Every structure is written in C-alpha cells, then in structure tokens.
mmCIF entry with sequence, helices, sheets and N, C-alpha, C, O atoms, coordinates in Angstrom:
data_MODEL
# 
_entry.id   MODEL 
# 
_entity.id                         1 
_entity.type                       polymer 
_entity.pdbx_number_of_molecules   1 
# 
_entity_poly.entity_id                      1 
_entity_poly.type                           'polypeptide(L)' 
_entity_poly.nstd_linkage                   no 
_entity_poly.nstd_monomer                   no 
_entity_poly.pdbx_seq_one_letter_code       MAKPIKDTPILRGKDAERFRWHLEHPSPVSEERKEKARMMWNIAKTNNPNCNFFK 
_entity_poly.pdbx_seq_one_letter_code_can   MAKPIKDTPILRGKDAERFRWHLEHPSPVSEERKEKARMMWNIAKTNNPNCNFFK 
_entity_poly.pdbx_strand_id                 A 
# 
loop_
_entity_poly_seq.entity_id 
_entity_poly_seq.num 
_entity_poly_seq.mon_id 
_entity_poly_seq.hetero 
1 1  MET n 
1 2  ALA n 
1 3  LYS n 
1 4  PRO n 
1 5  ILE n 
1 6  LYS n 
1 7  ASP n 
1 8  THR n 
1 9  PRO n 
1 10 ILE n 
1 11 LEU n 
1 12 ARG n 
1 13 GLY n 
1 14 LYS n 
1 15 ASP n 
1 16 ALA n 
1 17 GLU n 
1 18 ARG n 
1 19 PHE n 
1 20 ARG n 
1 21 TRP n 
1 22 HIS n 
1 23 LEU n 
1 24 GLU n 
1 25 HIS n 
1 26 PRO n 
1 27 SER n 
1 28 PRO n 
1 29 VAL n 
1 30 SER n 
1 31 GLU n 
1 32 GLU n 
1 33 ARG n 
1 34 LYS n 
1 35 GLU n 
1 36 LYS n 
1 37 ALA n 
1 38 ARG n 
1 39 MET n 
1 40 MET n 
1 41 TRP n 
1 42 ASN n 
1 43 ILE n 
1 44 ALA n 
1 45 LYS n 
1 46 THR n 
1 47 ASN n 
1 48 ASN n 
1 49 PRO n 
1 50 ASN n 
1 51 CYS n 
1 52 ASN n 
1 53 PHE n 
1 54 PHE n 
1 55 LYS n 
# 
_struct_asym.id          A 
_struct_asym.entity_id   1 
# 
loop_
_struct_conf.conf_type_id 
_struct_conf.id 
_struct_conf.pdbx_PDB_helix_id 
_struct_conf.beg_label_comp_id 
_struct_conf.beg_label_asym_id 
_struct_conf.beg_label_seq_id 
_struct_conf.pdbx_beg_PDB_ins_code 
_struct_conf.end_label_comp_id 
_struct_conf.end_label_asym_id 
_struct_conf.end_label_seq_id 
_struct_conf.pdbx_end_PDB_ins_code 
_struct_conf.beg_auth_comp_id 
_struct_conf.beg_auth_asym_id 
_struct_conf.beg_auth_seq_id 
_struct_conf.end_auth_comp_id 
_struct_conf.end_auth_asym_id 
_struct_conf.end_auth_seq_id 
_struct_conf.pdbx_PDB_helix_class 
_struct_conf.details 
_struct_conf.pdbx_PDB_helix_length 
HELX_P HELX_P1 AA1 GLY A 13 ? GLU A 24 ? GLY A 13 GLU A 24 1 ? 12 
HELX_P HELX_P2 AA2 GLU A 31 ? ASN A 47 ? GLU A 31 ASN A 47 1 ? 17 
HELX_P HELX_P3 AA3 ASN A 52 ? PHE A 54 ? ASN A 52 PHE A 54 5 ? 3  
# 
_struct_conf_type.id          HELX_P 
_struct_conf_type.criteria    ? 
_struct_conf_type.reference   ? 
# 
loop_
_atom_site.group_PDB 
_atom_site.id 
_atom_site.type_symbol 
_atom_site.label_atom_id 
_atom_site.label_alt_id 
_atom_site.label_comp_id 
_atom_site.label_asym_id 
_atom_site.label_entity_id 
_atom_site.label_seq_id 
_atom_site.pdbx_PDB_ins_code 
_atom_site.Cartn_x 
_atom_site.Cartn_y 
_atom_site.Cartn_z 
_atom_site.occupancy 
_atom_site.B_iso_or_equiv 
_atom_site.pdbx_formal_charge 
_atom_site.auth_seq_id 
_atom_site.auth_comp_id 
_atom_site.auth_asym_id 
_atom_site.auth_atom_id 
_atom_site.pdbx_PDB_model_num 
ATOM 1   N N  . MET A 1 1  ? -12.164 -4.193  -38.958 1.00 0.00 ? 1  MET A N  1 
ATOM 2   C CA . MET A 1 1  ? -12.011 -4.107  -40.382 1.00 0.00 ? 1  MET A CA 1 
ATOM 3   C C  . MET A 1 1  ? -10.936 -5.183  -40.774 1.00 0.00 ? 1  MET A C  1 
ATOM 4   O O  . MET A 1 1  ? -9.982  -5.380  -40.021 1.00 0.00 ? 1  MET A O  1 
ATOM 5   N N  . ALA A 1 2  ? -11.073 -5.842  -41.880 1.00 0.00 ? 2  ALA A N  1 
ATOM 6   C CA . ALA A 1 2  ? -10.149 -6.813  -42.302 1.00 0.00 ? 2  ALA A CA 1 
ATOM 7   C C  . ALA A 1 2  ? -8.914  -6.188  -42.865 1.00 0.00 ? 2  ALA A C  1 
ATOM 8   O O  . ALA A 1 2  ? -8.928  -5.046  -43.324 1.00 0.00 ? 2  ALA A O  1 
ATOM 9   N N  . LYS A 1 3  ? -7.820  -6.955  -42.828 1.00 0.00 ? 3  LYS A N  1 
ATOM 10  C CA . LYS A 1 3  ? -6.574  -6.501  -43.333 1.00 0.00 ? 3  LYS A CA 1 
ATOM 11  C C  . LYS A 1 3  ? -6.477  -6.846  -44.804 1.00 0.00 ? 3  LYS A C  1 
ATOM 12  O O  . LYS A 1 3  ? -6.950  -7.911  -45.199 1.00 0.00 ? 3  LYS A O  1 
ATOM 13  N N  . PRO A 1 4  ? -5.885  -5.999  -45.641 1.00 0.00 ? 4  PRO A N  1 
ATOM 14  C CA . PRO A 1 4  ? -5.835  -6.343  -47.099 1.00 0.00 ? 4  PRO A CA 1 
ATOM 15  C C  . PRO A 1 4  ? -4.921  -7.562  -47.295 1.00 0.00 ? 4  PRO A C  1 
ATOM 16  O O  . PRO A 1 4  ? -3.978  -7.769  -46.532 1.00 0.00 ? 4  PRO A O  1 
ATOM 17  N N  . ILE A 1 5  ? -5.218  -8.378  -48.346 1.00 0.00 ? 5  ILE A N  1 
ATOM 18  C CA . ILE A 1 5  ? -4.456  -9.568  -48.642 1.00 0.00 ? 5  ILE A CA 1 
ATOM 19  C C  . ILE A 1 5  ? -3.320  -9.139  -49.532 1.00 0.00 ? 5  ILE A C  1 
ATOM 20  O O  . ILE A 1 5  ? -3.536  -8.382  -50.478 1.00 0.00 ? 5  ILE A O  1 
ATOM 21  N N  . LYS A 1 6  ? -2.110  -9.599  -49.260 1.00 0.00 ? 6  LYS A N  1 
ATOM 22  C CA . LYS A 1 6  ? -0.905  -9.323  -49.991 1.00 0.00 ? 6  LYS A CA 1 
ATOM 23  C C  . LYS A 1 6  ? -0.957  -10.021 -51.330 1.00 0.00 ? 6  LYS A C  1 
ATOM 24  O O  . LYS A 1 6  ? -1.580  -11.077 -51.440 1.00 0.00 ? 6  LYS A O  1 
ATOM 25  N N  . ASP A 1 7  ? -0.288  -9.438  -52.413 1.00 0.00 ? 7  ASP A N  1 
ATOM 26  C CA . ASP A 1 7  ? -0.212  -10.119 -53.671 1.00 0.00 ? 7  ASP A CA 1 
ATOM 27  C C  . ASP A 1 7  ? 0.680   -11.377 -53.473 1.00 0.00 ? 7  ASP A C  1 
ATOM 28  O O  . ASP A 1 7  ? 1.584   -11.371 -52.638 1.00 0.00 ? 7  ASP A O  1 
ATOM 29  N N  . THR A 1 8  ? 0.407   -12.477 -54.267 1.00 0.00 ? 8  THR A N  1 
ATOM 30  C CA . THR A 1 8  ? 1.141   -13.676 -54.228 1.00 0.00 ? 8  THR A CA 1 
ATOM 31  C C  . THR A 1 8  ? 2.523   -13.418 -54.895 1.00 0.00 ? 8  THR A C  1 
ATOM 32  O O  . THR A 1 8  ? 2.570   -12.822 -55.971 1.00 0.00 ? 8  THR A O  1 
ATOM 33  N N  . PRO A 1 9  ? 3.582   -13.833 -54.309 1.00 0.00 ? 9  PRO A N  1 
ATOM 34  C CA . PRO A 1 9  ? 4.857   -13.580 -54.966 1.00 0.00 ? 9  PRO A CA 1 
ATOM 35  C C  . PRO A 1 9  ? 5.009   -14.442 -56.208 1.00 0.00 ? 9  PRO A C  1 
ATOM 36  O O  . PRO A 1 9  ? 4.501   -15.560 -56.296 1.00 0.00 ? 9  PRO A O  1 
ATOM 37  N N  . ILE A 1 10 ? 5.743   -13.860 -57.178 1.00 0.00 ? 10 ILE A N  1 
ATOM 38  C CA . ILE A 1 10 ? 6.003   -14.613 -58.392 1.00 0.00 ? 10 ILE A CA 1 
ATOM 39  C C  . ILE A 1 10 ? 7.161   -15.496 -58.230 1.00 0.00 ? 10 ILE A C  1 
ATOM 40  O O  . ILE A 1 10 ? 8.205   -15.040 -57.764 1.00 0.00 ? 10 ILE A O  1 
ATOM 41  N N  . LEU A 1 11 ? 7.046   -16.874 -58.622 1.00 0.00 ? 11 LEU A N  1 
ATOM 42  C CA . LEU A 1 11 ? 8.122   -17.773 -58.519 1.00 0.00 ? 11 LEU A CA 1 
ATOM 43  C C  . LEU A 1 11 ? 9.048   -17.635 -59.693 1.00 0.00 ? 11 LEU A C  1 
ATOM 44  O O  . LEU A 1 11 ? 8.614   -17.538 -60.841 1.00 0.00 ? 11 LEU A O  1 
ATOM 45  N N  . ARG A 1 12 ? 10.424  -17.626 -59.373 1.00 0.00 ? 12 ARG A N  1 
ATOM 46  C CA . ARG A 1 12 ? 11.370  -17.539 -60.512 1.00 0.00 ? 12 ARG A CA 1 
ATOM 47  C C  . ARG A 1 12 ? 12.472  -18.563 -60.284 1.00 0.00 ? 12 ARG A C  1 
ATOM 48  O O  . ARG A 1 12 ? 12.678  -19.037 -59.166 1.00 0.00 ? 12 ARG A O  1 
ATOM 49  N N  . GLY A 1 13 ? 13.163  -18.891 -61.343 1.00 0.00 ? 13 GLY A N  1 
ATOM 50  C CA . GLY A 1 13 ? 14.279  -19.720 -61.239 1.00 0.00 ? 13 GLY A CA 1 
ATOM 51  C C  . GLY A 1 13 ? 14.003  -21.148 -60.799 1.00 0.00 ? 13 GLY A C  1 
ATOM 52  O O  . GLY A 1 13 ? 12.999  -21.735 -61.205 1.00 0.00 ? 13 GLY A O  1 
ATOM 53  N N  . LYS A 1 14 ? 14.875  -21.715 -59.977 1.00 0.00 ? 14 LYS A N  1 
ATOM 54  C CA . LYS A 1 14 ? 14.701  -23.135 -59.478 1.00 0.00 ? 14 LYS A CA 1 
ATOM 55  C C  . LYS A 1 14 ? 13.368  -23.351 -58.753 1.00 0.00 ? 14 LYS A C  1 
ATOM 56  O O  . LYS A 1 14 ? 12.772  -24.424 -58.845 1.00 0.00 ? 14 LYS A O  1 
ATOM 57  N N  . ASP A 1 15 ? 12.903  -22.311 -58.022 1.00 0.00 ? 15 ASP A N  1 
ATOM 58  C CA . ASP A 1 15 ? 11.619  -22.443 -57.292 1.00 0.00 ? 15 ASP A CA 1 
ATOM 59  C C  . ASP A 1 15 ? 10.486  -22.668 -58.326 1.00 0.00 ? 15 ASP A C  1 
ATOM 60  O O  . ASP A 1 15 ? 9.629   -23.526 -58.114 1.00 0.00 ? 15 ASP A O  1 
ATOM 61  N N  . ALA A 1 16 ? 10.477  -21.939 -59.388 1.00 0.00 ? 16 ALA A N  1 
ATOM 62  C CA . ALA A 1 16 ? 9.468   -22.164 -60.478 1.00 0.00 ? 16 ALA A CA 1 
ATOM 63  C C  . ALA A 1 16 ? 9.530   -23.455 -61.123 1.00 0.00 ? 16 ALA A C  1 
ATOM 64  O O  . ALA A 1 16 ? 8.517   -24.102 -61.390 1.00 0.00 ? 16 ALA A O  1 
ATOM 65  N N  . GLU A 1 17 ? 10.772  -23.859 -61.390 1.00 0.00 ? 17 GLU A N  1 
ATOM 66  C CA . GLU A 1 17 ? 11.044  -25.195 -61.983 1.00 0.00 ? 17 GLU A CA 1 
ATOM 67  C C  . GLU A 1 17 ? 10.491  -26.318 -61.136 1.00 0.00 ? 17 GLU A C  1 
ATOM 68  O O  . GLU A 1 17 ? 9.744   -27.171 -61.615 1.00 0.00 ? 17 GLU A O  1 
ATOM 69  N N  . ARG A 1 18 ? 10.870  -26.305 -59.862 1.00 0.00 ? 18 ARG A N  1 
ATOM 70  C CA . ARG A 1 18 ? 10.392  -27.232 -58.823 1.00 0.00 ? 18 ARG A CA 1 
ATOM 71  C C  . ARG A 1 18 ? 8.878   -27.261 -58.756 1.00 0.00 ? 18 ARG A C  1 
ATOM 72  O O  . ARG A 1 18 ? 8.297   -28.345 -58.791 1.00 0.00 ? 18 ARG A O  1 
ATOM 73  N N  . PHE A 1 19 ? 8.217   -26.128 -58.661 1.00 0.00 ? 19 PHE A N  1 
ATOM 74  C CA . PHE A 1 19 ? 6.768   -26.007 -58.590 1.00 0.00 ? 19 PHE A CA 1 
ATOM 75  C C  . PHE A 1 19 ? 6.066   -26.614 -59.756 1.00 0.00 ? 19 PHE A C  1 
ATOM 76  O O  . PHE A 1 19 ? 5.055   -27.300 -59.601 1.00 0.00 ? 19 PHE A O  1 
ATOM 77  N N  . ARG A 1 20 ? 6.612   -26.360 -60.963 1.00 0.00 ? 20 ARG A N  1 
ATOM 78  C CA . ARG A 1 20 ? 6.031   -26.863 -62.215 1.00 0.00 ? 20 ARG A CA 1 
ATOM 79  C C  . ARG A 1 20 ? 6.206   -28.419 -62.255 1.00 0.00 ? 20 ARG A C  1 
ATOM 80  O O  . ARG A 1 20 ? 5.314   -29.174 -62.643 1.00 0.00 ? 20 ARG A O  1 
ATOM 81  N N  . TRP A 1 21 ? 7.375   -28.809 -61.840 1.00 0.00 ? 21 TRP A N  1 
ATOM 82  C CA . TRP A 1 21 ? 7.663   -30.324 -61.846 1.00 0.00 ? 21 TRP A CA 1 
ATOM 83  C C  . TRP A 1 21 ? 6.659   -31.052 -60.948 1.00 0.00 ? 21 TRP A C  1 
ATOM 84  O O  . TRP A 1 21 ? 6.170   -32.115 -61.329 1.00 0.00 ? 21 TRP A O  1 
ATOM 85  N N  . HIS A 1 22 ? 6.328   -30.494 -59.726 1.00 0.00 ? 22 HIS A N  1 
ATOM 86  C CA . HIS A 1 22 ? 5.475   -31.087 -58.771 1.00 0.00 ? 22 HIS A CA 1 
ATOM 87  C C  . HIS A 1 22 ? 4.001   -31.081 -59.360 1.00 0.00 ? 22 HIS A C  1 
ATOM 88  O O  . HIS A 1 22 ? 3.245   -32.018 -59.104 1.00 0.00 ? 22 HIS A O  1 
ATOM 89  N N  . LEU A 1 23 ? 3.610   -30.041 -60.133 1.00 0.00 ? 23 LEU A N  1 
ATOM 90  C CA . LEU A 1 23 ? 2.323   -30.068 -60.748 1.00 0.00 ? 23 LEU A CA 1 
ATOM 91  C C  . LEU A 1 23 ? 2.205   -31.116 -61.818 1.00 0.00 ? 23 LEU A C  1 
ATOM 92  O O  . LEU A 1 23 ? 1.146   -31.721 -61.983 1.00 0.00 ? 23 LEU A O  1 
ATOM 93  N N  . GLU A 1 24 ? 3.274   -31.340 -62.548 1.00 0.00 ? 24 GLU A N  1 
ATOM 94  C CA . GLU A 1 24 ? 3.221   -32.358 -63.581 1.00 0.00 ? 24 GLU A CA 1 
ATOM 95  C C  . GLU A 1 24 ? 3.384   -33.789 -63.199 1.00 0.00 ? 24 GLU A C  1 
ATOM 96  O O  . GLU A 1 24 ? 3.030   -34.709 -63.937 1.00 0.00 ? 24 GLU A O  1 
ATOM 97  N N  . HIS A 1 25 ? 3.963   -33.963 -61.955 1.00 0.00 ? 25 HIS A N  1 
ATOM 98  C CA . HIS A 1 25 ? 4.179   -35.305 -61.384 1.00 0.00 ? 25 HIS A CA 1 
ATOM 99  C C  . HIS A 1 25 ? 3.661   -35.337 -59.951 1.00 0.00 ? 25 HIS A C  1 
ATOM 100 O O  . HIS A 1 25 ? 4.414   -35.241 -58.982 1.00 0.00 ? 25 HIS A O  1 
ATOM 101 N N  . PRO A 1 26 ? 2.315   -35.481 -59.860 1.00 0.00 ? 26 PRO A N  1 
ATOM 102 C CA . PRO A 1 26 ? 1.708   -35.536 -58.512 1.00 0.00 ? 26 PRO A CA 1 
ATOM 103 C C  . PRO A 1 26 ? 2.091   -36.858 -57.830 1.00 0.00 ? 26 PRO A C  1 
ATOM 104 O O  . PRO A 1 26 ? 2.272   -37.868 -58.509 1.00 0.00 ? 26 PRO A O  1 
ATOM 105 N N  . SER A 1 27 ? 2.215   -36.860 -56.519 1.00 0.00 ? 27 SER A N  1 
ATOM 106 C CA . SER A 1 27 ? 2.540   -38.157 -55.799 1.00 0.00 ? 27 SER A CA 1 
ATOM 107 C C  . SER A 1 27 ? 1.296   -39.046 -55.814 1.00 0.00 ? 27 SER A C  1 
ATOM 108 O O  . SER A 1 27 ? 0.161   -38.575 -55.738 1.00 0.00 ? 27 SER A O  1 
ATOM 109 N N  . PRO A 1 28 ? 1.547   -40.294 -55.912 1.00 0.00 ? 28 PRO A N  1 
ATOM 110 C CA . PRO A 1 28 ? 0.352   -41.282 -55.884 1.00 0.00 ? 28 PRO A CA 1 
ATOM 111 C C  . PRO A 1 28 ? -0.474  -41.228 -54.578 1.00 0.00 ? 28 PRO A C  1 
ATOM 112 O O  . PRO A 1 28 ? 0.062   -40.973 -53.499 1.00 0.00 ? 28 PRO A O  1 
ATOM 113 N N  . VAL A 1 29 ? -1.755  -41.468 -54.707 1.00 0.00 ? 29 VAL A N  1 
ATOM 114 C CA . VAL A 1 29 ? -2.676  -41.551 -53.649 1.00 0.00 ? 29 VAL A CA 1 
ATOM 115 C C  . VAL A 1 29 ? -3.222  -42.921 -53.440 1.00 0.00 ? 29 VAL A C  1 
ATOM 116 O O  . VAL A 1 29 ? -3.691  -43.559 -54.382 1.00 0.00 ? 29 VAL A O  1 
ATOM 117 N N  . SER A 1 30 ? -3.170  -43.408 -52.171 1.00 0.00 ? 30 SER A N  1 
ATOM 118 C CA . SER A 1 30 ? -3.564  -44.773 -51.919 1.00 0.00 ? 30 SER A CA 1 
ATOM 119 C C  . SER A 1 30 ? -5.168  -44.855 -52.089 1.00 0.00 ? 30 SER A C  1 
ATOM 120 O O  . SER A 1 30 ? -5.917  -43.883 -51.989 1.00 0.00 ? 30 SER A O  1 
ATOM 121 N N  . GLU A 1 31 ? -5.551  -46.123 -52.351 1.00 0.00 ? 31 GLU A N  1 
ATOM 122 C CA . GLU A 1 31 ? -6.948  -46.407 -52.503 1.00 0.00 ? 31 GLU A CA 1 
ATOM 123 C C  . GLU A 1 31 ? -7.763  -46.043 -51.224 1.00 0.00 ? 31 GLU A C  1 
ATOM 124 O O  . GLU A 1 31 ? -8.878  -45.523 -51.258 1.00 0.00 ? 31 GLU A O  1 
ATOM 125 N N  . GLU A 1 32 ? -7.139  -46.347 -50.193 1.00 0.00 ? 32 GLU A N  1 
ATOM 126 C CA . GLU A 1 32 ? -7.751  -46.083 -48.790 1.00 0.00 ? 32 GLU A CA 1 
ATOM 127 C C  . GLU A 1 32 ? -8.052  -44.544 -48.673 1.00 0.00 ? 32 GLU A C  1 
ATOM 128 O O  . GLU A 1 32 ? -9.131  -44.135 -48.246 1.00 0.00 ? 32 GLU A O  1 
ATOM 129 N N  . ARG A 1 33 ? -7.077  -43.754 -49.061 1.00 0.00 ? 33 ARG A N  1 
ATOM 130 C CA . ARG A 1 33 ? -7.272  -42.287 -48.913 1.00 0.00 ? 33 ARG A CA 1 
ATOM 131 C C  . ARG A 1 33 ? -8.283  -41.754 -49.992 1.00 0.00 ? 33 ARG A C  1 
ATOM 132 O O  . ARG A 1 33 ? -8.954  -40.752 -49.747 1.00 0.00 ? 33 ARG A O  1 
ATOM 133 N N  . LYS A 1 34 ? -8.387  -42.407 -51.156 1.00 0.00 ? 34 LYS A N  1 
ATOM 134 C CA . LYS A 1 34 ? -9.390  -42.024 -52.153 1.00 0.00 ? 34 LYS A CA 1 
ATOM 135 C C  . LYS A 1 34 ? -10.774 -42.415 -51.587 1.00 0.00 ? 34 LYS A C  1 
ATOM 136 O O  . LYS A 1 34 ? -11.727 -41.661 -51.783 1.00 0.00 ? 34 LYS A O  1 
ATOM 137 N N  . GLU A 1 35 ? -10.918 -43.540 -50.908 1.00 0.00 ? 35 GLU A N  1 
ATOM 138 C CA . GLU A 1 35 ? -12.175 -43.941 -50.382 1.00 0.00 ? 35 GLU A CA 1 
ATOM 139 C C  . GLU A 1 35 ? -12.608 -43.047 -49.287 1.00 0.00 ? 35 GLU A C  1 
ATOM 140 O O  . GLU A 1 35 ? -13.777 -42.666 -49.227 1.00 0.00 ? 35 GLU A O  1 
ATOM 141 N N  . LYS A 1 36 ? -11.666 -42.676 -48.369 1.00 0.00 ? 36 LYS A N  1 
ATOM 142 C CA . LYS A 1 36 ? -11.968 -41.748 -47.293 1.00 0.00 ? 36 LYS A CA 1 
ATOM 143 C C  . LYS A 1 36 ? -12.410 -40.397 -47.803 1.00 0.00 ? 36 LYS A C  1 
ATOM 144 O O  . LYS A 1 36 ? -13.270 -39.777 -47.178 1.00 0.00 ? 36 LYS A O  1 
ATOM 145 N N  . ALA A 1 37 ? -11.855 -39.891 -48.937 1.00 0.00 ? 37 ALA A N  1 
ATOM 146 C CA . ALA A 1 37 ? -12.331 -38.659 -49.540 1.00 0.00 ? 37 ALA A CA 1 
ATOM 147 C C  . ALA A 1 37 ? -13.694 -38.726 -50.035 1.00 0.00 ? 37 ALA A C  1 
ATOM 148 O O  . ALA A 1 37 ? -14.518 -37.828 -49.860 1.00 0.00 ? 37 ALA A O  1 
ATOM 149 N N  . ARG A 1 38 ? -13.940 -39.945 -50.734 1.00 0.00 ? 38 ARG A N  1 
ATOM 150 C CA . ARG A 1 38 ? -15.355 -40.179 -51.241 1.00 0.00 ? 38 ARG A CA 1 
ATOM 151 C C  . ARG A 1 38 ? -16.403 -40.120 -50.105 1.00 0.00 ? 38 ARG A C  1 
ATOM 152 O O  . ARG A 1 38 ? -17.467 -39.506 -50.186 1.00 0.00 ? 38 ARG A O  1 
ATOM 153 N N  . MET A 1 39 ? -15.994 -40.805 -49.073 1.00 0.00 ? 39 MET A N  1 
ATOM 154 C CA . MET A 1 39 ? -16.955 -40.864 -47.882 1.00 0.00 ? 39 MET A CA 1 
ATOM 155 C C  . MET A 1 39 ? -17.225 -39.486 -47.321 1.00 0.00 ? 39 MET A C  1 
ATOM 156 O O  . MET A 1 39 ? -18.379 -39.129 -47.083 1.00 0.00 ? 39 MET A O  1 
ATOM 157 N N  . MET A 1 40 ? -16.152 -38.684 -47.099 1.00 0.00 ? 40 MET A N  1 
ATOM 158 C CA . MET A 1 40 ? -16.312 -37.307 -46.675 1.00 0.00 ? 40 MET A CA 1 
ATOM 159 C C  . MET A 1 40 ? -17.165 -36.476 -47.613 1.00 0.00 ? 40 MET A C  1 
ATOM 160 O O  . MET A 1 40 ? -18.021 -35.712 -47.168 1.00 0.00 ? 40 MET A O  1 
ATOM 161 N N  . TRP A 1 41 ? -16.935 -36.622 -48.905 1.00 0.00 ? 41 TRP A N  1 
ATOM 162 C CA . TRP A 1 41 ? -17.692 -35.926 -49.950 1.00 0.00 ? 41 TRP A CA 1 
ATOM 163 C C  . TRP A 1 41 ? -19.159 -36.226 -49.793 1.00 0.00 ? 41 TRP A C  1 
ATOM 164 O O  . TRP A 1 41 ? -19.987 -35.315 -49.800 1.00 0.00 ? 41 TRP A O  1 
ATOM 165 N N  . ASN A 1 42 ? -19.505 -37.546 -49.645 1.00 0.00 ? 42 ASN A N  1 
ATOM 166 C CA . ASN A 1 42 ? -20.863 -37.949 -49.550 1.00 0.00 ? 42 ASN A CA 1 
ATOM 167 C C  . ASN A 1 42 ? -21.547 -37.450 -48.230 1.00 0.00 ? 42 ASN A C  1 
ATOM 168 O O  . ASN A 1 42 ? -22.749 -37.181 -48.226 1.00 0.00 ? 42 ASN A O  1 
ATOM 169 N N  . ILE A 1 43 ? -20.797 -37.335 -47.151 1.00 0.00 ? 43 ILE A N  1 
ATOM 170 C CA . ILE A 1 43 ? -21.335 -36.864 -45.907 1.00 0.00 ? 43 ILE A CA 1 
ATOM 171 C C  . ILE A 1 43 ? -21.605 -35.372 -46.107 1.00 0.00 ? 43 ILE A C  1 
ATOM 172 O O  . ILE A 1 43 ? -22.690 -34.927 -45.733 1.00 0.00 ? 43 ILE A O  1 
ATOM 173 N N  . ALA A 1 44 ? -20.692 -34.562 -46.673 1.00 0.00 ? 44 ALA A N  1 
ATOM 174 C CA . ALA A 1 44 ? -20.867 -33.211 -46.871 1.00 0.00 ? 44 ALA A CA 1 
ATOM 175 C C  . ALA A 1 44 ? -22.101 -32.920 -47.829 1.00 0.00 ? 44 ALA A C  1 
ATOM 176 O O  . ALA A 1 44 ? -22.908 -32.020 -47.596 1.00 0.00 ? 44 ALA A O  1 
ATOM 177 N N  . LYS A 1 45 ? -22.169 -33.725 -48.874 1.00 0.00 ? 45 LYS A N  1 
ATOM 178 C CA . LYS A 1 45 ? -23.291 -33.572 -49.855 1.00 0.00 ? 45 LYS A CA 1 
ATOM 179 C C  . LYS A 1 45 ? -24.631 -33.872 -49.200 1.00 0.00 ? 45 LYS A C  1 
ATOM 180 O O  . LYS A 1 45 ? -25.610 -33.181 -49.479 1.00 0.00 ? 45 LYS A O  1 
ATOM 181 N N  . THR A 1 46 ? -24.708 -34.909 -48.314 1.00 0.00 ? 46 THR A N  1 
ATOM 182 C CA . THR A 1 46 ? -25.906 -35.332 -47.678 1.00 0.00 ? 46 THR A CA 1 
ATOM 183 C C  . THR A 1 46 ? -26.401 -34.205 -46.614 1.00 0.00 ? 46 THR A C  1 
ATOM 184 O O  . THR A 1 46 ? -27.589 -33.905 -46.489 1.00 0.00 ? 46 THR A O  1 
ATOM 185 N N  . ASN A 1 47 ? -25.412 -33.654 -45.908 1.00 0.00 ? 47 ASN A N  1 
ATOM 186 C CA . ASN A 1 47 ? -25.746 -32.681 -44.862 1.00 0.00 ? 47 ASN A CA 1 
ATOM 187 C C  . ASN A 1 47 ? -26.112 -31.324 -45.479 1.00 0.00 ? 47 ASN A C  1 
ATOM 188 O O  . ASN A 1 47 ? -26.778 -30.544 -44.798 1.00 0.00 ? 47 ASN A O  1 
ATOM 189 N N  . ASN A 1 48 ? -25.724 -30.980 -46.732 1.00 0.00 ? 48 ASN A N  1 
ATOM 190 C CA . ASN A 1 48 ? -26.014 -29.725 -47.322 1.00 0.00 ? 48 ASN A CA 1 
ATOM 191 C C  . ASN A 1 48 ? -26.508 -29.804 -48.720 1.00 0.00 ? 48 ASN A C  1 
ATOM 192 O O  . ASN A 1 48 ? -25.830 -29.335 -49.634 1.00 0.00 ? 48 ASN A O  1 
ATOM 193 N N  . PRO A 1 49 ? -27.726 -30.409 -48.948 1.00 0.00 ? 49 PRO A N  1 
ATOM 194 C CA . PRO A 1 49 ? -28.190 -30.720 -50.308 1.00 0.00 ? 49 PRO A CA 1 
ATOM 195 C C  . PRO A 1 49 ? -28.519 -29.458 -51.109 1.00 0.00 ? 49 PRO A C  1 
ATOM 196 O O  . PRO A 1 49 ? -28.593 -29.569 -52.333 1.00 0.00 ? 49 PRO A O  1 
ATOM 197 N N  . ASN A 1 50 ? -28.719 -28.294 -50.545 1.00 0.00 ? 50 ASN A N  1 
ATOM 198 C CA . ASN A 1 50 ? -29.130 -27.093 -51.282 1.00 0.00 ? 50 ASN A CA 1 
ATOM 199 C C  . ASN A 1 50 ? -27.868 -26.231 -51.536 1.00 0.00 ? 50 ASN A C  1 
ATOM 200 O O  . ASN A 1 50 ? -27.985 -25.144 -52.102 1.00 0.00 ? 50 ASN A O  1 
ATOM 201 N N  . CYS A 1 51 ? -26.740 -26.667 -51.154 1.00 0.00 ? 51 CYS A N  1 
ATOM 202 C CA . CYS A 1 51 ? -25.536 -25.846 -51.328 1.00 0.00 ? 51 CYS A CA 1 
ATOM 203 C C  . CYS A 1 51 ? -25.151 -25.797 -52.879 1.00 0.00 ? 51 CYS A C  1 
ATOM 204 O O  . CYS A 1 51 ? -25.161 -26.824 -53.558 1.00 0.00 ? 51 CYS A O  1 
ATOM 205 N N  . ASN A 1 52 ? -24.828 -24.609 -53.375 1.00 0.00 ? 52 ASN A N  1 
ATOM 206 C CA . ASN A 1 52 ? -24.494 -24.433 -54.836 1.00 0.00 ? 52 ASN A CA 1 
ATOM 207 C C  . ASN A 1 52 ? -23.226 -25.163 -55.120 1.00 0.00 ? 52 ASN A C  1 
ATOM 208 O O  . ASN A 1 52 ? -23.054 -25.530 -56.283 1.00 0.00 ? 52 ASN A O  1 
ATOM 209 N N  . PHE A 1 53 ? -22.313 -25.427 -54.231 1.00 0.00 ? 53 PHE A N  1 
ATOM 210 C CA . PHE A 1 53 ? -21.102 -26.126 -54.378 1.00 0.00 ? 53 PHE A CA 1 
ATOM 211 C C  . PHE A 1 53 ? -21.387 -27.528 -54.970 1.00 0.00 ? 53 PHE A C  1 
ATOM 212 O O  . PHE A 1 53 ? -20.551 -28.035 -55.719 1.00 0.00 ? 53 PHE A O  1 
ATOM 213 N N  . PHE A 1 54 ? -22.461 -28.131 -54.683 1.00 0.00 ? 54 PHE A N  1 
ATOM 214 C CA . PHE A 1 54 ? -22.754 -29.566 -55.028 1.00 0.00 ? 54 PHE A CA 1 
ATOM 215 C C  . PHE A 1 54 ? -23.642 -29.637 -56.312 1.00 0.00 ? 54 PHE A C  1 
ATOM 216 O O  . PHE A 1 54 ? -24.146 -30.710 -56.645 1.00 0.00 ? 54 PHE A O  1 
ATOM 217 N N  . LYS A 1 55 ? -23.822 -28.557 -56.992 1.00 0.00 ? 55 LYS A N  1 
ATOM 218 C CA . LYS A 1 55 ? -24.649 -28.670 -58.187 1.00 0.00 ? 55 LYS A CA 1 
ATOM 219 C C  . LYS A 1 55 ? -23.827 -28.692 -59.403 1.00 0.00 ? 55 LYS A C  1 
ATOM 220 O O  . LYS A 1 55 ? -24.362 -28.783 -60.508 1.00 0.00 ? 55 LYS A O  1 
# 
C-alpha cells in the first residue's frame, strides 16, 4: 500500500521572497539547450502519437 503524500510546506519570509524573485527572473537558457529540448520533444511525440499529452 502506498504511503500518503505530506502537505507541501508554506513558504514564509525571506524564503518566500527568494522563491518569488526566482519565478519572476528565470535564468537564461542557451540555444543549444533549447534545441536539445525540441529534439527530445519530437522523439517523444513520434514514439507515442496516441498519447493524450500531445494533443
């Protein structure tokens, strides 16, 4: 039997401020990494054409 999943803790104070700042200021991604992600996406889509995730 699976163990229950614990609730996610609520961020407060400096932790919350840091988290929000990182959401609003994502680090840049190189073109090489973007292209690799596109290639992996196309491979996954080609291998699973009937998957609901790709519709």
